N, C-alpha and C positions, 0 to 999 in steps of 0.2 A: 524728452521734448513733447509738447502737446501736438496732437493731430490737428491739422487745419480744418476748422469747421465754422459754420456760420451761426451766430446766435439767433435764437428764435425770439427776437425782441425788436422794438422800434418799428421801422417801416417793414423790415423783413418778417415780422410776425403776421403781416397781411399779404406777403408775396405769394404768388402762385407757385405751384410745384415746378412749372417750367422755368420760371426765373431762378429759383433755387438750384435747379439742375444745371442751368447754364453757368451761373456764377461759380458753383463748385468745380465745374468742368474746366473752365478757362482761367481761373484765378491763380495768382502766384502770391506767395507770402513775403512780407517785408517786416523787418525788426527795426524799431527806433529806440534810441536811448533818450533819457530825460533831457529836454532842451534841444533836441535835434529837429531841424526844420525839414519837413517832408517836401514842401514846395513854397515858393514865395509869390506874393502878389505880382502879377505880370509875367510869371513863368508860363511857358507853353505847356498845356495839359492835354492828355489824350486818354485818361483813365479815371474810373471811379474807384472808391475805396470803401471797405467795410472794416470797422474797428472790432477786432476779435478780443483783444485785451488792452486795457490802458485808457488814456485820455488825451485828446488833442484840443488845443486852443486855436480859434480862427480869428484873425485880426486883419485890419487894414491900416494904411497910413494916409493921413490927410496931406494936403499940398504943403503944409508947413512942417511936415515930419512928425506930427503927433499921432501916436498909436491909439487905435480904437478897437477894443476887443469885442467881437460879435457874439461868440458863443463858445461853449466847451462841450465836446461830444465824447461819449463813453461807449462801453461795450454795446454792440448791436447797431450803432449809428452808421449810416451810409452817407457819403458825401462825394463831391466832385462829379455829380451826374451831368452837369452842363456839358462836360467834355464828351459825353456819349452822343449828344445831339449835334454839337458844334465844337470840335477841338479848337482850342485857342488859348488866349491868355487867362490865367487863373485870376479870379476876382478877389482873393484873400490869401493870406499867408497861413499855413497850417504848421503848428509846432507841437511836438510831444511834450506834455506836462509831466509825464512819468514814463518808465519803460513801457513800450506799446508794441502790439503785434497787429498788423494789418493784412487784409487780403486785397490785392489789386486786380482789377479787371479792365483790360484795354478796350478802347473804342472799336477797333477793327474786329475783335473777337465777339463783342456783343452784337454788332451789326450782322455778323455771320449767324449768330444765334437767333436774331429776329427772323431771318429767312427760314430757319428750321423750326422755330416755335413762335407763331404769330401772337400768342398770348403774352409773350414777353413785351411786345410793343405797348400793350394796354397797361401793363405794370409800370413801364417807364413813363408813360404819359401821366399816370396817376402820381408818380413820384415827382415829376416836374411841377405838377399843379400844387402839391403839398409844399414844395420848396418856395414857389412863388408866393403862396399865401403867407408863409412864415416871413419872407423878406418884406412883404407889404406891411405886415403887423409890426415888424421891427422899425421900419421907416416911420410909420404912424406914431409909434410910441416916442421915438426920438424927437419928432416935430411937435406933437400936441400934448404929451403928458408932462406934468411937473416932475422935478427931480425926485422927491420922496416916493412918488408912485412908481417911477422907473426903477428906483433902487429896490423897493419892496418886490416888484415883479422879477427883477433879475436875481435877487437872492433866492426866491422860491424856485425859479427855473433851475438855478445852478445846484441847489441841494436836492431837487427832485423829491422823491419819496424816501430817500436814504438819510436825510438830515439827522440832527439839526445843525451839524457843524459845517461851516464854510471856511476853507483855508485860503483866503485871499486877503491881502493887505487893503487898506482903504484906498491907496493909490491905484491898485489893480482893479478894485471894484469900480472906481471912478472911470477907468478906461472902458469898462464894460457898459456903462450907462451913458457915456458921452458927456460927463459932467466934470467939474473941477473937484479936486480932492477936498477942498475946503467945504464945498456944498455937501458932499457925501459925508464928511466928518460931522458937520452940523446936524444932518439928518440922523445919523447913527447915535449921536450923543443924546438927542431927544428921545429916541426909542429906548436907549439904555436906561434913562431916568424913569421911563414909564414901565420898565420891566418887560419890554417886547423882545429885546436881545441882550446878550452879554458880549461885550466887545473886548478884543485884545489886539496886540500888535500883529499877531500872526493870523488873525481872522475874527470870526464871530460865531456865536451859538444862538440859534433861535429858541427863545424860551416860551413864546406864546405864538404859535403858528396861526391860530385863528385871527388874532389881532393883526398879524402881518398880512394875512390874506385880505382883511378889511382895508388896510392901508394901501394894498395893491389895487383895490377897487374891484376885486373879483365878485363881491357880493352885489355889485351894481350892473353886472353884465347880463 
């Protein structure tokens, strides 16, 4: 069995030595199987988590019961930090997409660590700011950007630097961008004809990343 350790990636790649020390000292390890729910939207939360191995999907439900996928996080990602500042209801549901291994750090333990290592508070404030900027960007994209631009950005975000394959159905991709399956299917069909992607039932492959980045509007930022 692997030793519990924290990946040197994502937010943690910029974390101070004090934060890493406290996280390792007070963390406990959790194993999730594929499809297992870590917590649901509305559940009481008092801990943050680091993904050591695996992948988790974060989603919310609208008032009419429609699922909207917000993000997929992988090795090195840290989430649930709101509970460190204000334990309360979870704002999204976290579900393992594959067998996953997490490190959990509870609110009370981190607050104790803040008293022992003041630098930890600076790291946590930075982390909160990063998450707020990410949420504002997501909201702006949902409100102002057209469906094709949102689809292009979400594909690039989900494949990261590891692409070019994305193993999501068109219905699942539609959930991620907050659009109908029909709108996403029409968008992907046009990109397939122009050689930007290769689509299949089980997902898609990016054939021309630079073209997809242009469709995402990154060259205009």
